[in-house]
RODOFI-127360 format. One record per residue: residue in three letters; x, y, z of N, C-alpha, C in turn. Coordinates in steps of 0.1 Angstrom, whole numbers, padded with zeros to 4 digits, always signed. Layout:
! residues N
alaXYZXYZXYZ ...
This chain:
! residues 387
met-0052+0155-0182-0052+0168-0174-0044+0167-0161 ser-0039+0178-0156-0032+0178-0144-0036+0190-0136 val-0037+0188-0123-0041+0199-0114-0031+0200-0102 asp-0026+0212-0100-0017+0214-0088-0026+0220-0078 phe-0030+0213-0068-0040+0217-0058-0033+0227-0048 ser-0020+0227-0047-0014+0236-0038-0015+0250-0042 ala-0018+0252-0055-0020+0266-0060-0034+0269-0063 leu-0043+0261-0058-0057+0263-0062-0065+0267-0049 pro-0074+0277-0050-0083+0281-0039-0091+0269-0035 ala-0094+0268-0022-0102+0257-0016-0115+0256-0023 glu-0122+0267-0027-0135+0266-0032-0135+0260-0046 arg-0124+0258-0052-0124+0252-0066-0120+0238-0065 arg-0116+0232-0054-0112+0219-0053-0122+0209-0058 ala-0134+0209-0053-0144+0199-0056-0147+0199-0071 ala-0147+0210-0078-0150+0210-0092-0139+0204-0100 glu-0126+0206-0095-0115+0200-0102-0114+0185-0100 val-0117+0181-0088-0118+0166-0085-0128+0160-0094 thr-0140+0167-0096-0150+0161-0105-0145+0160-0119 arg-0137+0170-0124-0132+0170-0137-0122+0158-0138 leu-0114+0156-0128-0104+0145-0128-0111+0131-0129 cys-0122+0130-0122-0130+0117-0122-0137+0116-0136 asp-0142+0127-0141-0148+0126-0155-0137+0122-0165 ala-0125+0127-0164-0115+0123-0173-0111+0108-0172 met-0112+0103-0160-0110+0088-0158-0121+0080-0165 glu-0133+0084-0163-0144+0077-0170-0143+0079-0185 gln-0139+0090-0190-0138+0092-0204-0127+0082-0210 ala-0116+0081-0203-0106+0072-0208-0111+0057-0208 asp-0119+0054-0198-0125+0041-0198-0135+0039-0210 ser-0143+0049-0213-0152+0047-0224-0145+0047-0237 asp-0133+0052-0238-0125+0052-0250-0117+0039-0251 gly-0119+0029-0242-0113+0016-0243-0099+0016-0237 arg-0096+0026-0229-0082+0027-0223-0084+0025-0208 tyr-0073+0021-0201-0073+0021-0187-0070+0036-0183 ala-0076+0041-0173-0074+0054-0168-0061+0055-0160 arg-0052+0063-0163-0039+0064-0156-0040+0076-0146 leu-0037+0073-0133-0038+0083-0123-0024+0084-0116 thr-0019+0097-0116-0006+0099-0110-0008+0110-0099 val-0003+0107-0087-0004+0116-0076+0010+0119-0071 glu+0013+0132-0070+0026+0137-0065+0023+0144-0051 arg+0029+0139-0041+0027+0143-0027+0040+0150-0022 pro+0041+0163-0023+0054+0170-0019+0057+0169-0005 trp+0047+0166+0004+0049+0165+0018+0055+0152+0022 ser+0056+0142+0013+0060+0128+0017+0075+0127+0013 ala+0083+0124+0023+0097+0121+0021+0100+0107+0015 his+0091+0098+0018+0094+0084+0014+0085+0079+0002 asn+0073+0085+0000+0064+0081-0010+0059+0093-0017 pro+0067+0101-0024+0063+0113-0030+0054+0111-0042 arg+0055+0100-0049+0047+0098-0061+0040+0084-0061 leu+0028+0084-0063+0020+0072-0064+0013+0072-0078 asp+0012+0060-0084+0005+0060-0097-0001+0046-0099 gly-0011+0045-0108-0017+0033-0111-0027+0034-0122 asp-0031+0023-0128-0042+0023-0138-0055+0017-0132 phe-0066+0022-0138-0079+0018-0133-0088+0013-0144 ala-0095+0002-0141-0106-0002-0150-0119+0002-0144 ser-0129+0006-0152-0142+0009-0147-0142+0018-0135 pro-0136+0030-0136-0135+0039-0125-0149+0044-0120 gly-0159+0043-0129-0173+0047-0125-0178+0038-0113 ala-0173+0025-0113-0178+0016-0102-0173+0020-0089 ile-0162+0028-0088-0157+0033-0075-0156+0048-0074 arg-0165+0055-0082-0163+0069-0083-0165+0076-0069 trp-0174+0071-0061-0176+0077-0048-0163+0077-0040 tyr-0155+0066-0042-0143+0064-0034-0132+0073-0040 leu-0131+0073-0053-0121+0082-0060-0124+0097-0056 glu-0136+0101-0056-0139+0115-0052-0135+0118-0038 arg-0137+0109-0029-0133+0111-0015-0118+0111-0013 glu-0111+0101-0019-0097+0100-0017-0090+0112-0025 leu-0094+0115-0037-0088+0126-0044-0091+0139-0037 gly-0102+0140-0031-0106+0152-0024-0096+0154-0012 arg-0093+0144-0005-0084+0145+0006-0070+0148+0001 leu-0066+0142-0010-0053+0146-0015-0052+0160-0020 ala-0063+0165-0026-0064+0179-0030-0063+0188-0018 ala-0070+0185-0007-0069+0194+0005-0055+0194+0010 ala-0047+0184+0008-0033+0183+0013-0023+0190+0004 gly-0028+0194-0008-0019+0201-0017-0012+0193-0027 ala-0018+0181-0031-0011+0172-0040-0013+0178-0055 arg-0004+0173-0063-0006+0175-0078-0011+0162-0083 ile-0023+0162-0090-0029+0150-0095-0031+0151-0110 ala-0028+0140-0117-0029+0140-0131-0036+0128-0136 val-0045+0129-0146-0052+0118-0152-0049+0118-0167 ser-0046+0106-0172-0044+0105-0187-0049+0092-0191 pro-0051+0090-0205-0055+0077-0210-0042+0068-0209 gly-0044+0057-0202-0033+0047-0201-0033+0038-0213 arg-0028+0026-0210-0026+0016-0221-0040+0011-0225 thr-0041+0005-0237-0054+0000-0242-0058-0011-0232 ala-0071-0011-0229-0077-0022-0220-0076-0035-0227 leu-0071-0045-0219-0070-0058-0225-0083-0065-0226 asp-0085-0073-0236-0096-0081-0238-0095-0093-0228 val-0106-0097-0222-0105-0108-0212-0100-0121-0218 his-0101-0123-0231-0096-0135-0237-0081-0134-0242 asp-0075-0122-0240-0061-0121-0243-0053-0129-0233 pro-0043-0137-0237-0035-0144-0228-0028-0136-0218 ala-0025-0123-0221-0018-0114-0212-0027-0110-0201 phe-0041-0111-0203-0050-0107-0192-0048-0116-0180 ala-0047-0130-0182-0046-0139-0171-0032-0137-0164 gln-0022-0133-0171-0009-0131-0165-0010-0118-0156 ala-0018-0108-0160-0019-0096-0152-0026-0098-0139 leu-0034-0109-0138-0042-0111-0126-0034-0116-0115 asp-0022-0121-0117-0014-0128-0107-0010-0118-0096 glu-0015-0120-0084-0012-0111-0073+0000-0115-0065 thr+0006-0127-0069+0018-0131-0061+0030-0122-0063 arg+0029-0114-0074+0040-0105-0076+0037-0090-0072 ser+0025-0088-0067+0020-0075-0063+0025-0071-0049 asp+0027-0059-0047+0030-0053-0034+0017-0049-0027 leu+0012-0057-0018-0001-0054-0012+0001-0044-0001 arg+0013-0038+0001+0015-0027+0010+0012-0013+0003 arg+0009-0013-0010+0007+0000-0016-0005+0007-0011 lys-0005+0020-0012-0017+0028-0008-0029+0021-0014 lys-0040+0020-0006-0051+0012-0010-0058+0018-0023 leu-0056+0031-0025-0061+0036-0038-0056+0029-0050 phe-0044+0024-0049-0037+0018-0060-0034+0003-0058 leu-0042-0003-0049-0040-0017-0045-0041-0027-0056 phe-0051-0025-0065-0054-0035-0075-0051-0030-0089 gly-0046-0039-0097-0044-0036-0111-0057-0035-0119 pro-0057-0029-0131-0070-0028-0138-0076-0041-0143 glu-0067-0051-0146-0073-0063-0150-0080-0070-0138 arg-0074-0069-0127-0080-0075-0115-0093-0068-0112 met-0094-0055-0113-0106-0048-0111-0117-0052-0121 ala-0113-0053-0134-0123-0057-0144-0129-0071-0142 leu-0120-0080-0138-0125-0094-0136-0134-0094-0124 ser-0130-0087-0113-0138-0088-0101-0152-0081-0103 ile-0152-0070-0110-0165-0063-0113-0174-0073-0121 asp-0169-0080-0130-0177-0089-0138-0181-0101-0129 arg-0172-0106-0121-0176-0117-0112-0186-0114-0102 leu-0186-0101-0097-0196-0097-0087-0210-0097-0094 gln-0211-0093-0106-0224-0093-0113-0228-0108-0115 his-0218-0116-0119-0221-0131-0121-0227-0137-0108 tyr-0220-0135-0097-0224-0142-0085-0237-0136-0079 thr-0238-0122-0079-0248-0115-0071-0260-0111-0080 gly-0259-0111-0093-0270-0107-0101-0272-0091-0101 thr-0262-0084-0096-0263-0069-0096-0250-0063-0101 thr-0251-0051-0106-0239-0045-0112-0231-0038-0100 ala-0218-0036-0103-0209-0030-0093-0214-0016-0089 glu-0221-0009-0098-0226+0004-0095-0237+0004-0084 cys-0243-0008-0082-0253-0009-0072-0248-0010-0058 phe-0235-0015-0057-0230-0018-0044-0228-0006-0036 gln-0231-0006-0023-0230+0005-0014-0217+0003-0006 arg-0213+0013+0001-0200+0013+0008-0200+0005+0021 tyr-0212+0002+0026-0214-0006+0038-0220-0019+0034 val-0213-0030+0037-0218-0044+0032-0220-0053+0044 leu-0231-0060+0044-0234-0071+0053-0234-0084+0045 leu-0227-0094+0052-0227-0107+0046-0235-0116+0055 thr-0242-0125+0049-0250-0135+0057-0250-0148+0049 asn-0254-0159+0055-0256-0171+0048-0270-0177+0050 tyr-0280-0168+0053-0293-0172+0055-0303-0163+0048 ala-0312-0170+0040-0322-0162+0033-0331-0154+0042 trp-0333-0159+0055-0341-0152+0065-0336-0138+0068 his-0323-0137+0068-0317-0124+0071-0320-0115+0059 val-0319-0120+0047-0322-0112+0035-0337-0107+0036 asp-0346-0116+0040-0360-0113+0041-0362-0101+0051 glu-0355-0102+0062-0357-0092+0072-0351-0078+0067 phe-0340-0079+0060-0333-0068+0054-0342-0061+0045 arg-0349-0068+0036-0358-0062+0026-0370-0057+0033 gly-0374-0063+0044-0386-0058+0051-0383-0045+0058 ala-0371-0044+0063-0367-0031+0070-0364-0020+0060 leu-0359-0024+0049-0355-0014+0038-0363-0018+0025 pro-0376-0015+0024-0384-0021+0014-0381-0015+0000 asp-0373-0005-0002-0370+0001-0015-0357-0005-0021 cys-0353-0016-0016-0340-0023-0021-0342-0027-0035 thr-0330-0027-0042-0330-0033-0055-0322-0046-0054 gly-0325-0056-0062-0319-0069-0061-0315-0075-0074 pro-0313-0089-0074-0307-0096-0086-0316-0094-0098 asp-0309-0095-0110-0316-0094-0122-0323-0107-0126 ser-0320-0117-0119-0327-0130-0122-0326-0139-0110 thr-0334-0149-0109-0334-0159-0098-0322-0168-0100 gly-0319-0175-0090-0309-0186-0091-0294-0181-0090 arg-0292-0169-0086-0278-0164-0085-0272-0171-0072 gln-0259-0174-0074-0252-0181-0063-0251-0173-0050 met-0249-0160-0051-0248-0152-0039-0256-0139-0042 pro-0269-0140-0041-0278-0128-0044-0275-0117-0035 ala-0275-0105-0041-0273-0092-0033-0285-0083-0034 trp-0287-0076-0023-0298-0066-0023-0291-0053-0018 his-0296-0042-0024-0289-0029-0021-0300-0018-0018 his-0297-0012-0006-0305+0000-0002-0296+0012-0006 gln-0299+0018-0017-0290+0028-0023-0293+0042-0018 leu-0282+0049-0015-0283+0063-0011-0272+0071-0019 pro-0274+0084-0020-0264+0092-0027-0250+0090-0021 gly-0240+0090-0030-0226+0088-0026-0223+0074-0022 arg-0232+0064-0026-0230+0050-0022-0231+0048-0007 ala-0238+0057+0000-0238+0057+0015-0248+0048+0020 gly-0254+0039+0012-0265+0030+0016-0259+0017+0022 leu-0267+0007+0020-0263-0006+0027-0266-0018+0017 thr-0256-0027+0016-0257-0039+0007-0257-0051+0016 met-0266-0061+0013-0266-0074+0019-0264-0084+0009 ile-0255-0094+0011-0252-0105+0002-0254-0118+0010 asn-0262-0127+0004-0263-0140+0010-0252-0149+0003 ile-0241-0151+0010-0229-0157+0004-0230-0172+0005 gly-0240-0178+0011-0240-0193+0012-0231-0197+0024 val-0228-0210+0025-0221-0215+0036-0207-0219+0033 gly-0198-0215+0042-0184-0220+0041-0174-0210+0038 pro-0161-0213+0042-0150-0204+0040-0146-0201+0025 ser-0149-0211+0017-0145-0209+0003-0154-0198-0003 asn-0167-0199+0000-0176-0188-0005-0172-0175+0001 ala-0168-0175+0014-0165-0162+0020-0152-0156+0014 lys-0143-0164+0010-0131-0159+0003-0135-0154-0011 thr-0143-0161-0018-0146-0158-0031-0153-0144-0032 ile-0162-0141-0023-0170-0129-0024-0161-0117-0019 thr-0153-0119-0009-0145-0108-0003-0133-0105-0013 asp-0128-0115-0020-0118-0112-0030-0123-0102-0040 his-0135-0103-0044-0141-0094-0054-0147-0081-0049 leu-0153-0082-0037-0158-0070-0030-0146-0060-0028 ala-0135-0065-0025-0124-0056-0021-0120-0045-0032 val-0123-0048-0044-0119-0038-0055-0128-0027-0054 leu-0140-0028-0048-0150-0017-0047-0147-0008-0035 arg-0137-0012-0027-0132-0004-0015-0143-0001-0005 pro-0151-0011+0000-0161-0008+0009-0156-0002+0022 asp-0164+0006+0029-0160+0012+0042-0160+0002+0053 leu-0168-0009+0052-0169-0019+0062-0175-0032+0056 val-0172-0043+0061-0179-0056+0058-0182-0062+0072 leu-0194-0065+0074-0199-0071+0087-0205-0084+0084 met-0200-0095+0090-0206-0108+0089-0216-0110+0100 ile-0228-0113+0096-0238-0116+0106-0243-0131+0103 gly-0243-0139+0113-0247-0153+0111-0248-0160+0125 his-0247-0173+0125-0249-0181+0136-0236-0189+0140 cys-0236-0194+0152-0224-0201+0156-0227-0211+0167 gly-0218-0220+0168-0219-0230+0180-0213-0224+0192 gly-0220-0223+0203-0214-0217+0215-0206-0228+0222 leu-0195-0224+0229-0186-0233+0235-0185-0232+0250 arg-0191-0221+0256-0189-0219+0270-0202-0223+0278 asn-0199-0227+0290-0210-0232+0299-0221-0222+0301 his-0218-0209+0302-0228-0199+0306-0233-0192+0294 gln-0231-0197+0282-0238-0192+0270-0252-0198+0269 asp-0262-0191+0264-0275-0196+0261-0277-0194+0246 leu-0287-0202+0241-0291-0201+0227-0296-0187+0226 gly-0292-0180+0215-0296-0166+0213-0287-0156+0217 asp-0277-0159+0226-0267-0150+0230-0259-0146+0218 leu-0254-0133+0218-0246-0128+0207-0232-0129+0210 val-0224-0130+0199-0209-0132+0200-0203-0121+0191 leu-0194-0113+0197-0186-0103+0189-0172-0108+0189 ala-0166-0111+0178-0153-0116+0177-0142-0105+0179 thr-0134-0107+0189-0122-0099+0191-0110-0104+0182 gly-0110-0116+0180-0099-0122+0172-0104-0136+0167 phe-0095-0143+0159-0100-0155+0153-0089-0166+0153 met-0094-0178+0154-0086-0190+0153-0089-0195+0139 arg-0079-0194+0130-0082-0198+0116-0079-0213+0113 asp-0090-0220+0112-0089-0234+0109-0096-0237+0096 asp-0098-0226+0088-0106-0228+0075-0097-0232+0064 gly-0084-0228+0064-0074-0233+0054-0073-0226+0041 val-0083-0217+0038-0083-0213+0024-0074-0201+0021 leu-0068-0195+0031-0059-0184+0029-0045-0186+0034 asp-0043-0198+0039-0030-0201+0046-0018-0199+0037 asp-0019-0201+0024-0008-0199+0014-0004-0185+0012 val-0014-0176+0014-0011-0162+0011-0011-0153+0024 leu-0015-0158+0035-0015-0151+0048-0012-0161+0058 pro+0001-0162+0063+0005-0172+0072-0004-0172+0085 leu-0005-0184+0091-0013-0185+0104-0006-0177+0115 ser+0006-0174+0114+0013-0166+0124+0009-0152+0125 val+0002-0147+0114-0003-0133+0114-0015-0132+0122 pro-0016-0123+0132-0028-0122+0141-0039-0114+0133 ile-0051-0119+0134-0062-0112+0127-0072-0109+0138 ile-0076-0096+0138-0086-0091+0148-0097-0083+0141 ser-0108-0081+0148-0119-0073+0142-0115-0058+0144 asn-0122-0050+0135-0120-0036+0137-0125-0031+0150 tyr-0116-0024+0158-0119-0020+0171-0131-0011+0172 thr-0131+0000+0163-0142+0009+0164-0155+0003+0160 leu-0155-0005+0150-0168-0012+0146-0173-0021+0157 asn-0164-0028+0164-0167-0037+0175-0173-0029+0187 arg-0167-0017+0189-0172-0009+0200-0186-0004+0198 leu-0189+0000+0185-0202+0004+0182-0212-0008+0182 leu-0208-0019+0178-0217-0031+0179-0220-0034+0194 leu-0210-0034+0203-0212-0037+0217-0221-0026+0223 asp-0219-0014+0220-0228-0003+0225-0242-0006+0221 glu-0245-0010+0209-0258-0012+0204-0264-0024+0211 val-0257-0035+0212-0262-0047+0219-0265-0044+0233 thr-0256-0037+0240-0258-0034+0254-0270-0025+0256 ala-0272-0015+0247-0284-0006+0248-0297-0013+0246 arg-0297-0024+0239-0309-0033+0237-0311-0043+0248 gly-0301-0043+0258-0303-0052+0269-0301-0067+0265 leu-0293-0069+0255-0291-0083+0250-0278-0089+0256 arg-0278-0102+0258-0267-0109+0264-0257-0111+0252 ser-0244-0109+0256-0233-0110+0246-0220-0113+0252 arg-0211-0119+0245-0197-0121+0249-0188-0117+0238 met-0176-0112+0242-0166-0109+0232-0154-0119+0234 gly-0148-0123+0223-0137-0133+0224-0133-0139+0211 ile-0126-0150+0212-0121-0157+0200-0131-0165+0193 val-0133-0164+0180-0141-0172+0172-0133-0182+0164 phe-0136-0195+0165-0129-0205+0158-0136-0208+0145 thr-0130-0206+0134-0136-0208+0121-0130-0220+0114 thr-0139-0229+0111-0136-0242+0105-0142-0244+0091 ala-0135-0253+0083-0141-0256+0070-0150-0269+0071 asn-0150-0275+0083-0157-0288+0085-0170-0285+0093 arg-0181-0285+0086-0194-0283+0093-0197-0294+0103 asn-0192-0305+0101-0194-0316+0111-0182-0318+0120 trp-0176-0308+0125-0164-0309+0133-0167-0317+0146 glu-0179-0317+0150-0182-0325+0162-0179-0340+0161 leu-0180-0344+0148-0177-0359+0145-0163-0362+0146 gln-0154-0352+0146-0140-0355+0148-0135-0346+0160 leu-0142-0346+0171-0140-0337+0182-0125-0338+0187 ser-0121-0350+0188-0107-0352+0194-0096-0345+0186 met-0099-0343+0173-0089-0336+0164-0089-0321+0166 val-0099-0315+0172-0100-0301+0173-0101-0296+0188 ala-0103-0306+0197-0105-0303+0211-0094-0294+0217 asp-0081-0298+0214-0070-0291+0219-0069-0276+0214 gln-0072-0275+0201-0072-0262+0195-0083-0253+0201 leu-0095-0258+0204-0105-0251+0210-0101-0246+0224 arg-0095-0256+0231-0092-0253+0245-0080-0243+0246 leu-0070-0245+0238-0058-0236+0238-0061-0222+0233 ser-0070-0221+0224-0073-0208+0218-0083-0200+0227 arg-0089-0206+0237-0099-0200+0245-0111-0195+0237 ala-0114-0202+0226-0125-0199+0217-0138-0200+0224 leu-0147-0191+0221-0160-0191+0227-0171-0195+0217 ala-0167-0196+0205-0177-0200+0194-0171-0205+0182 val-0178-0213+0175-0173-0219+0162-0183-0215+0151 asp-0177-0211+0140-0185-0208+0128-0177-0212+0115 met-0181-0209+0103-0175-0213+0091-0171-0202+0082 glu-0173-0189+0086-0170-0179+0076-0162-0167+0082 ser-0164-0164+0095-0159-0152+0101-0144-0149+0100 ala-0136-0159+0103-0121-0157+0102-0117-0155+0087 thr-0124-0161+0078-0120-0160+0064-0123-0145+0059 val-0135-0140+0063-0139-0126+0060-0129-0117+0066 ala-0125-0119+0078-0116-0110+0085-0102-0111+0080 ala-0097-0123+0076-0084-0124+0071-0083-0117+0057 asn-0093-0119+0049-0093-0112+0036-0094-0097+0037 gly-0102-0093+0047-0103-0079+0050-0089-0073+0054 phe-0082-0081+0062-0069-0076+0066-0059-0075+0054 arg-0060-0085+0045-0051-0085+0033-0054-0073+0025 tyr-0067-0069+0023-0071-0059+0013-0075-0046+0020 arg-0071-0044+0033-0074-0031+0040-0088-0027+0041 val-0097-0037+0044-0111-0034+0045-0115-0037+0060 pro-0120-0028+0067-0124-0030+0081-0136-0040+0082 thr-0134-0050+0091-0144-0061+0092-0147-0063+0107 ala-0159-0069+0109-0163-0074+0122-0173-0085+0121 thr-0177-0091+0132-0186-0102+0132-0196-0101+0142 leu-0209-0104+0139-0220-0104+0148-0227-0117+0147 leu-0224-0126+0156-0230-0140+0156-0240-0142+0167 ala-0249-0151+0165-0259-0155+0175-0257-0170+0177 val-0256-0174+0190-0254-0188+0194-0267-0196+0190 ser-0266-0205+0181-0277-0213+0176-0277-0227+0182 asp-0266-0232+0187-0265-0245+0193-0253-0246+0202 lys-0252-0256+0210-0240-0258+0219-0236-0273+0218 pro-0229-0277+0208-0226-0291+0206-0219-0298+0217 leu-0211-0291+0225-0204-0297+0236-0212-0298+0249 his-0224-0293+0248-0232-0293+0260-0246-0299+0258 ala-0246-0309+0249-0258-0317+0247-0269-0309+0241 arg-0266-0298+0234-0276-0290+0227-0272-0289+0212 pro-0273-0300+0205-0269-0299+0190-0279-0291+0182 lys-0276-0287+0171-0285-0280+0162-0294-0291+0155 leu-0307-0291+0159-0317-0300+0154-0327-0292+0146 ser-0334-0298+0137-0342-0290+0127-0353-0282+0134 ala-0361-0288+0142-0373-0281+0147-0368-0269+0156 ala-0358-0272+0165-0353-0261+0174-0346-0250+0166 ala-0339-0254+0156-0332-0244+0148-0342-0235+0141 gln-0353-0240+0135-0363-0232+0128-0369-0222+0138 gln-0372-0227+0150-0378-0218+0160-0368-0207+0164 phe-0355-0211+0165-0345-0201+0169-0343-0190+0158 tyr-0343-0194+0145-0341-0185+0135-0353-0175+0134 arg-0365-0180+0136-0377-0171+0136-0376-0160+0148 ala-0370-0165+0159-0370-0156+0171-0359-0146+0170 thr-0348-0148+0163-0336-0140+0164-0333-0132+0151 arg-0338-0135+0140-0333-0130+0128-0336-0115+0126 arg-0348-0110+0131-0351-0096+0130-0342-0087+0138 gln-0339-0091+0151-0331-0082+0159-0316-0083+0154 his-0313-0094+0148-0299-0095+0142-0297-0084+0131 val-0307-0084+0122-0306-0074+0111-0307-0060+0116 glu-0316-0058+0125-0319-0044+0131-0306-0039+0137 ile-0299-0047+0145-0286-0043+0151-0276-0038+0140 ala-0275-0046+0130-0265-0043+0119-0269-0030+0112 ile-0282-0028+0109-0286-0016+0102-0284-0004+0111 ser-0287-0005+0124-0285+0006+0134-0270+0010+0135 val-0261+0000+0136-0247+0002+0137-0241+0009+0124 val-0246+0005+0113-0241+0011+0100-0246+0026+0100 ala-0258+0028+0105-0262+0042+0105-0253+0051+0114 lys-0249+0045+0125-0239+0052+0134-0226+0054+0127 val-0221+0044+0120-0208+0046+0113-0210+0057+0102 arg-0221+0057+0095-0223+0067+0085-0223+0081+0091 glu-0228+0082+0103-0229+0095+0109-0216+0099+0115 leu-0209+0090+0122-0197+0094+0130-0184+0093+0121 tyr-0184+0085+0111-0172+0083+0103-0175+0083+0088 pro-0180+0095+0083-0183+0096+0069-0171+0094+0060 gly-0159+0096+0065-0147+0094+0057-0141+0081+0058 gly-0148+0072+0065-0144+0058+0067-0139+0055+0081 leu-0140+0043+0085-0135+0039+0099-0120+0040+0100 pro-0115+0043+0112-0100+0042+0114-0094+0029+0110 thr-0084+0029+0102-0078+0016+0097-0063+0015+0099 gly-0058+0023+0108-0043+0022+0111-0038+0008+0115 asp-0047+0000+0121-0043-0013+0125-0042-0023+0114 ile-0046-0020+0102-0045-0029+0091-0036-0023+0080 arg-0027-0014+0084-0017-0009+0074-0003-0014+0078 ser+0005-0016+0069+0019-0020+0071+0027-0008+0077 thr+0038-0011+0084+0046+0000+0090+0052+0009+0079 asp+0054+0003+0067+0060+0011+0056+0051+0014+0045 glu+0038+0014+0048+0028+0017+0038+0025+0031+0038 pro+0024+0037+0026+0022+0052+0026+0008+0055+0030 leu+0007+0065+0040-0006+0070+0045-0010+0082+0038 leu-0023+0084+0037-0029+0095+0030-0026+0108+0038 gly-0019+0118+0032-0017+0130+0038-0006+0130+0049 gln+0001+0119+0050+0012+0119+0060+0024+0113+0054 thr+0035+0115+0060+0048+0110+0055+0050+0096+0059 
């Protein structure tokens, strides 16, 4: 089916967008990739965009929003059954997954091929124990079960994994239009952070917020102080081959501003600055090897996931930010020790989760169409509704 929205009354747009999305899901149920073609007569440089989709129902909320925007701008949108969906055991499936030949500057609606979507949707269920349809557009990442406990306590009607023992269990506070909140316990380390954000990206979340703990590096930080990352020193190593270290990575400005407003309103101590992300949990044991990096970067905290999450968010056009709490100060004779750490976790975990939930509520209210993302688009990347 094809719809020319430039000739359609405004009151009929929503119904036609619904029909387009229904047609995409029908193609999927018939064993075909859904083919979506968008003609944008206002664009001199990118008048036509197209791509295939697997499991469009998993991102229907996103398709409805994006196609609705295109419809309002007067686009012509067509949906048809595309090529037959590949079986995951077909040798061609693995070839189609290779992103090294993909143009990651494409409009984010068409960023991923259908095979990539299909694999990531299956991997999300494998790791988290929940289906892609459960995931909400606002996602919190943590590496502590305590945060998950507080999340479930604050939002008691959450749905969770279908079985115990999942590597990265997820819990979802579901609202209509996927406007709820998801929390995933990703475990520790940059490899896990890359794994989950690789697959989350196909669901096009409106934000990913990493909440966790860090080692404080400044004299005037105290245990429990909060850290908001303005930028990152990437010493994790897991994305260096696909995103050079020369590329600057920063947190989403709007999300950081809302986090700072919330922290300030609660009268909590915080600092903003560079977070140094390492793959070495015991970096203190090789301090001489990282001391110059810490000093030259002006880093104020060390963690193991934040830069990885932010770098993958940058690659895949997903707004990210970081909310960390200082749990130890290795350079100031305050190492993380078991008894003190347990006391610290008990004292801080509730407010940590409450801040995240409150900020997401503000994003939902102020930016229902998604956070501003101009800072993570390429200069020649086609913008929605613009030339």
